[in-house]
The first five atom37 places (N, CA, C, CB, O) and aatype in JSON, in Angstrom:
{
  "aatype": [12, 16, 16, 0, 0, 11, 19, 6, 1, 10, 7, 5, 3, 10, 15, 1, 0, 7, 1, 18, 10, 0, 5, 15, 13, 1, 10, 12, 19, 7, 10, 14, 3, 18, 3, 0, 18, 10, 15, 8, 12, 6, 0, 16, 8, 14, 3, 5, 14, 0, 12, 15, 18, 6, 5, 13, 13, 1, 6, 1, 10, 6, 0, 1, 18, 15, 15, 1, 19, 7, 1, 4, 4],
  "atom_mask": [
    [1, 1, 1, 1, 1],
    [1, 1, 1, 1, 1],
    [1, 1, 1, 1, 1],
    [1, 1, 1, 1, 1],
    [1, 1, 1, 1, 1],
    [1, 1, 1, 1, 1],
    [1, 1, 1, 1, 1],
    [1, 1, 1, 1, 1],
    [1, 1, 1, 1, 1],
    [1, 1, 1, 1, 1],
    [1, 1, 1, 0, 1],
    [1, 1, 1, 1, 1],
    [1, 1, 1, 1, 1],
    [1, 1, 1, 1, 1],
    [1, 1, 1, 1, 1],
    [1, 1, 1, 1, 1],
    [1, 1, 1, 1, 1],
    [1, 1, 1, 0, 1],
    [1, 1, 1, 1, 1],
    [1, 1, 1, 1, 1],
    [1, 1, 1, 1, 1],
    [1, 1, 1, 1, 1],
    [1, 1, 1, 1, 1],
    [1, 1, 1, 1, 1],
    [1, 1, 1, 1, 1],
    [1, 1, 1, 1, 1],
    [1, 1, 1, 1, 1],
    [1, 1, 1, 1, 1],
    [1, 1, 1, 1, 1],
    [1, 1, 1, 0, 1],
    [1, 1, 1, 1, 1],
    [1, 1, 1, 1, 1],
    [1, 1, 1, 1, 1],
    [1, 1, 1, 1, 1],
    [1, 1, 1, 1, 1],
    [1, 1, 1, 1, 1],
    [1, 1, 1, 1, 1],
    [1, 1, 1, 1, 1],
    [1, 1, 1, 1, 1],
    [1, 1, 1, 1, 1],
    [1, 1, 1, 1, 1],
    [1, 1, 1, 1, 1],
    [1, 1, 1, 1, 1],
    [1, 1, 1, 1, 1],
    [1, 1, 1, 1, 1],
    [1, 1, 1, 1, 1],
    [1, 1, 1, 1, 1],
    [1, 1, 1, 1, 1],
    [1, 1, 1, 1, 1],
    [1, 1, 1, 1, 1],
    [1, 1, 1, 1, 1],
    [1, 1, 1, 1, 1],
    [1, 1, 1, 1, 1],
    [1, 1, 1, 1, 1],
    [1, 1, 1, 1, 1],
    [1, 1, 1, 1, 1],
    [1, 1, 1, 1, 1],
    [1, 1, 1, 1, 1],
    [1, 1, 1, 1, 1],
    [1, 1, 1, 1, 1],
    [1, 1, 1, 1, 1],
    [1, 1, 1, 1, 1],
    [1, 1, 1, 1, 1],
    [1, 1, 1, 1, 1],
    [1, 1, 1, 1, 1],
    [1, 1, 1, 1, 1],
    [1, 1, 1, 1, 1],
    [1, 1, 1, 1, 1],
    [1, 1, 1, 1, 1],
    [1, 1, 1, 0, 1],
    [1, 1, 1, 1, 1],
    [1, 1, 1, 1, 1],
    [1, 1, 1, 1, 1]
  ],
  "atom_positions": [
    [[-15.78, -19.23, 8.48], [-14.36, -19.29, 8.2], [-13.7, -20.13, 9.3], [-13.74, -17.85, 8.12], [-13.93, -19.9, 10.49]],
    [[-12.89, -21.07, 8.91], [-12.24, -21.95, 9.88], [-11.09, -21.24, 10.58], [-11.73, -23.24, 9.18], [-10.62, -20.19, 10.13]],
    [[-10.65, -21.8, 11.66], [-9.55, -21.22, 12.42], [-8.27, -21.2, 11.59], [-9.33, -22.01, 13.72], [-7.52, -20.23, 11.63]],
    [[-8.03, -22.26, 10.84], [-6.83, -22.32, 10.0], [-6.87, -21.23, 8.94], [-6.7, -23.71, 9.34], [-5.84, -20.61, 8.65]],
    [[-8.03, -21.0, 8.35], [-8.17, -19.95, 7.34], [-7.96, -18.57, 7.96], [-9.56, -20.02, 6.67], [-7.36, -17.69, 7.34]],
    [[-8.46, -18.39, 9.18], [-8.27, -17.11, 9.87], [-6.8, -16.87, 10.17], [-9.09, -17.08, 11.17], [-6.31, -15.75, 10.02]],
    [[-6.1, -17.91, 10.6], [-4.68, -17.78, 10.9], [-3.9, -17.48, 9.63], [-4.14, -19.08, 11.57], [-2.99, -16.65, 9.63]],
    [[-4.24, -18.15, 8.55], [-3.57, -17.9, 7.27], [-3.81, -16.47, 6.8], [-4.05, -18.9, 6.2], [-2.89, -15.8, 6.34]],
    [[-5.04, -16.01, 6.91], [-5.36, -14.64, 6.5], [-4.62, -13.62, 7.37], [-6.89, -14.39, 6.58], [-4.13, -12.62, 6.87]],
    [[-4.55, -13.88, 8.67], [-3.81, -13.0, 9.58], [-2.34, -12.93, 9.18], [-3.95, -13.47, 11.03], [-1.74, -11.86, 9.18]],
    [[-1.77, -14.08, 8.84], [-0.38, -14.11, 8.4], [-0.16, -13.3, 7.13], [0.0, 0.0, 0.0], [0.84, -12.59, 7.01]],
    [[-1.08, -13.41, 6.2], [-1.0, -12.64, 4.96], [-1.11, -11.14, 5.24], [-2.09, -13.07, 3.98], [-0.37, -10.34, 4.67]],
    [[-2.05, -10.77, 6.12], [-2.23, -9.36, 6.47], [-0.99, -8.8, 7.16], [-3.45, -9.2, 7.37], [-0.58, -7.67, 6.87]],
    [[-0.4, -9.57, 8.06], [0.81, -9.11, 8.75], [1.98, -8.98, 7.78], [1.17, -10.08, 9.89], [2.77, -8.05, 7.88]],
    [[2.09, -9.91, 6.84], [3.14, -9.84, 5.84], [2.99, -8.58, 4.98], [3.12, -11.09, 4.97], [3.97, -7.89, 4.72]],
    [[1.78, -8.3, 4.56], [1.51, -7.11, 3.75], [1.81, -5.85, 4.55], [0.03, -7.11, 3.26], [2.4, -4.91, 4.02]],
    [[1.4, -5.83, 5.81], [1.67, -4.67, 6.67], [3.17, -4.47, 6.84], [0.99, -4.84, 8.04], [3.64, -3.33, 6.86]],
    [[3.91, -5.55, 6.97], [5.36, -5.46, 7.11], [6.01, -4.88, 5.86], [0.0, 0.0, 0.0], [6.94, -4.07, 5.96]],
    [[5.53, -5.28, 4.7], [6.08, -4.74, 3.44], [5.8, -3.24, 3.34], [5.48, -5.48, 2.22], [6.68, -2.47, 2.96]],
    [[4.57, -2.83, 3.68], [4.22, -1.4, 3.63], [5.04, -0.6, 4.63], [2.72, -1.21, 3.91], [5.48, 0.51, 4.33]],
    [[5.25, -1.15, 5.81], [6.02, -0.48, 6.83], [7.48, -0.32, 6.39], [5.95, -1.24, 8.16], [8.06, 0.75, 6.55]],
    [[8.05, -1.36, 5.83], [9.43, -1.29, 5.34], [9.55, -0.27, 4.22], [9.91, -2.68, 4.84], [10.51, 0.5, 4.18]],
    [[8.59, -0.26, 3.31], [8.61, 0.71, 2.22], [8.5, 2.13, 2.78], [7.47, 0.43, 1.22], [9.2, 3.03, 2.3]],
    [[7.65, 2.33, 3.76], [7.5, 3.66, 4.37], [8.8, 4.12, 5.01], [6.39, 3.65, 5.41], [9.19, 5.27, 4.85]],
    [[9.47, 3.23, 5.73], [10.74, 3.59, 6.36], [11.79, 3.94, 5.31], [11.25, 2.44, 7.23], [12.53, 4.91, 5.48]],
    [[11.86, 3.17, 4.23], [12.82, 3.48, 3.17], [12.54, 4.84, 2.56], [12.79, 2.4, 2.08], [13.47, 5.61, 2.31]],
    [[11.27, 5.16, 2.33], [10.92, 6.45, 1.75], [11.21, 7.6, 2.72], [9.45, 6.46, 1.34], [11.61, 8.68, 2.3]],
    [[11.02, 7.37, 4.01], [11.28, 8.41, 5.01], [12.76, 8.8, 5.06], [10.84, 7.94, 6.38], [13.08, 9.97, 5.27]],
    [[13.63, 7.84, 4.86], [15.06, 8.15, 4.9], [15.63, 8.4, 3.52], [15.81, 7.02, 5.56], [16.84, 8.61, 3.37]],
    [[14.79, 8.38, 2.51], [15.22, 8.75, 1.17], [15.79, 7.63, 0.33], [0.0, 0.0, 0.0], [16.41, 7.89, -0.7]],
    [[15.6, 6.39, 0.73], [16.08, 5.27, -0.09], [15.05, 4.97, -1.18], [16.35, 4.01, 0.78], [13.87, 4.8, -0.87]],
    [[15.46, 4.9, -2.41], [14.53, 4.61, -3.49], [14.02, 3.17, -3.44], [15.18, 4.88, -4.83], [14.69, 2.29, -2.9]],
    [[12.84, 2.94, -3.99], [12.21, 1.62, -3.95], [12.39, 0.93, -5.3], [10.7, 1.73, -3.59], [11.64, 1.19, -6.24]],
    [[13.38, 0.07, -5.39], [13.71, -0.61, -6.64], [12.6, -1.55, -7.09], [15.01, -1.38, -6.49], [12.33, -1.66, -8.29]],
    [[11.94, -2.23, -6.15], [10.85, -3.14, -6.51], [9.69, -2.39, -7.15], [10.37, -3.91, -5.28], [9.09, -2.87, -8.11]],
    [[9.37, -1.2, -6.63], [8.31, -0.38, -7.22], [8.71, 0.06, -8.63], [8.0, 0.85, -6.34], [7.88, 0.09, -9.54]],
    [[9.98, 0.41, -8.79], [10.49, 0.79, -10.11], [10.34, -0.36, -11.11], [11.96, 1.22, -10.01], [9.9, -0.16, -12.24]],
    [[10.72, -1.58, -10.68], [10.61, -2.73, -11.57], [9.15, -3.0, -11.94], [11.22, -3.98, -10.91], [8.85, -3.32, -13.1]],
    [[8.25, -2.89, -10.98], [6.83, -3.08, -11.27], [6.32, -2.04, -12.25], [6.01, -3.03, -9.97], [5.56, -2.35, -13.16]],
    [[6.75, -0.8, -12.05], [6.35, 0.28, -12.96], [6.87, 0.03, -14.38], [6.88, 1.63, -12.44], [6.13, 0.18, -15.35]],
    [[8.13, -0.35, -14.49], [8.71, -0.6, -15.81], [7.99, -1.75, -16.51], [10.21, -0.91, -15.69], [7.73, -1.68, -17.71]],
    [[7.68, -2.79, -15.78], [7.0, -3.94, -16.37], [5.58, -3.58, -16.82], [6.95, -5.1, -15.36], [5.12, -4.04, -17.87]],
    [[4.9, -2.77, -16.03], [3.51, -2.42, -16.33], [3.38, -1.36, -17.42], [2.82, -1.94, -15.09], [2.48, -1.44, -18.26]],
    [[4.27, -0.36, -17.42], [4.09, 0.77, -18.34], [5.11, 0.84, -19.47], [4.14, 2.03, -17.57], [4.84, 1.49, -20.48]],
    [[6.25, 0.2, -19.32], [7.29, 0.25, -20.35], [7.86, -1.14, -20.61], [8.43, 1.21, -19.93], [9.06, -1.34, -20.45]],
    [[7.03, -2.1, -21.0], [7.54, -3.47, -21.17], [8.56, -3.6, -22.3], [6.39, -4.41, -21.44], [9.32, -4.57, -22.34]],
    [[8.59, -2.64, -23.21], [9.51, -2.7, -24.35], [10.9, -2.15, -24.01], [8.93, -1.93, -25.51], [11.83, -2.31, -24.8]],
    [[11.05, -1.51, -22.84], [12.33, -0.92, -22.45], [12.98, -1.76, -21.35], [12.13, 0.53, -21.97], [12.3, -2.27, -20.46]],
    [[14.3, -1.91, -21.42], [14.98, -2.67, -20.36], [15.04, -1.86, -19.07], [16.41, -3.08, -20.81], [15.21, -0.64, -19.11]],
    [[14.91, -2.52, -17.95], [15.01, -1.86, -16.65], [16.48, -1.7, -16.28], [14.24, -2.66, -15.56], [17.32, -2.5, -16.67]],
    [[16.76, -0.65, -15.51], [18.12, -0.43, -15.03], [18.47, -1.49, -13.98], [18.27, 1.0, -14.45], [17.58, -2.02, -13.3]],
    [[19.73, -1.77, -13.85], [20.17, -2.64, -12.76], [19.98, -1.88, -11.45], [21.68, -3.09, -12.94], [19.75, -0.67, -11.45]],
    [[20.07, -2.6, -10.33], [19.9, -1.93, -9.03], [20.94, -0.82, -8.85], [20.02, -2.95, -7.88], [20.61, 0.26, -8.36]],
    [[22.18, -1.09, -9.24], [23.24, -0.1, -9.09], [22.96, 1.13, -9.94], [24.59, -0.71, -9.45], [23.13, 2.25, -9.46]],
    [[22.55, 0.94, -11.2], [22.22, 2.07, -12.06], [21.04, 2.87, -11.49], [21.89, 1.57, -13.48], [21.07, 4.1, -11.47]],
    [[20.03, 2.17, -11.04], [18.84, 2.81, -10.48], [19.21, 3.64, -9.25], [17.78, 1.76, -10.12], [18.81, 4.8, -9.14]],
    [[19.97, 3.04, -8.34], [20.35, 3.73, -7.11], [21.19, 4.98, -7.42], [21.11, 2.79, -6.19], [20.95, 6.04, -6.84]],
    [[22.16, 4.85, -8.32], [23.0, 5.98, -8.7], [22.17, 7.09, -9.35], [24.12, 5.52, -9.66], [22.38, 8.27, -9.05]],
    [[21.24, 6.72, -10.23], [20.39, 7.71, -10.9], [19.52, 8.45, -9.9], [19.52, 7.05, -11.97], [19.34, 9.66, -10.0]],
    [[18.96, 7.73, -8.93], [18.11, 8.35, -7.91], [18.92, 9.31, -7.03], [17.44, 7.27, -7.02], [18.44, 10.39, -6.7]],
    [[20.14, 8.92, -6.67], [20.99, 9.81, -5.87], [21.35, 11.07, -6.64], [22.26, 9.08, -5.43], [21.32, 12.17, -6.09]],
    [[21.69, 10.91, -7.91], [22.03, 12.07, -8.73], [20.82, 12.99, -8.88], [22.53, 11.62, -10.11], [20.97, 14.21, -8.82]],
    [[19.64, 12.42, -9.08], [18.43, 13.23, -9.22], [18.14, 13.99, -7.92], [17.24, 12.35, -9.61], [17.65, 15.12, -7.95]],
    [[18.42, 13.36, -6.81], [18.12, 13.99, -5.52], [19.12, 15.08, -5.15], [18.09, 12.94, -4.43], [18.72, 16.13, -4.64]],
    [[20.39, 14.85, -5.4], [21.4, 15.76, -4.91], [22.07, 16.65, -5.96], [22.42, 14.98, -4.24], [22.88, 17.51, -5.59]],
    [[21.78, 16.47, -7.23], [22.48, 17.26, -8.23], [21.9, 18.66, -8.38], [22.42, 16.56, -9.56], [22.6, 19.56, -8.86]],
    [[20.68, 18.89, -8.01], [20.05, 20.2, -8.15], [20.57, 21.16, -7.1], [18.53, 20.08, -8.06], [20.54, 20.85, -5.91]],
    [[21.03, 22.31, -7.52], [21.52, 23.32, -6.59], [20.5, 24.44, -6.39], [22.85, 23.92, -7.1], [20.79, 25.42, -5.7]],
    [[19.32, 24.31, -6.96], [18.3, 25.34, -6.84], [17.85, 25.45, -5.39], [17.09, 25.03, -7.77], [17.49, 24.45, -4.76]],
    [[17.89, 26.65, -4.87], [17.42, 26.88, -3.51], [18.39, 26.5, -2.41], [0.0, 0.0, 0.0], [18.03, 26.48, -1.24]],
    [[19.61, 26.19, -2.78], [20.6, 25.82, -1.76], [21.7, 26.89, -1.71], [21.22, 24.42, -2.07], [21.99, 27.55, -2.71]],
    [[22.26, 27.03, -0.57], [23.28, 28.07, -0.4], [24.66, 27.61, -0.83], [23.32, 28.52, 1.04], [25.52, 28.45, -1.1]],
    [[24.9, 26.33, -0.9], [26.24, 25.86, -1.25], [26.21, 24.64, -2.13], [27.03, 25.55, -0.02], [27.26, 24.12, -2.51]]
  ]
}
């Protein structure tokens, strides 16, 4: 493997690691992953339209905070 190929592969690996790290941080603080949602919709529900980012974000917030089960207030 040439040095240029090694450098290119390292760049690709670092880019992939950065994407995974960013996704992990978003999940840790509870931000939904719109790109994962779009990939899921394209792969499993190609006949259905995907929600806009605003619709998706609002739906995720409602799903997370609308349940009062197990809460005192």
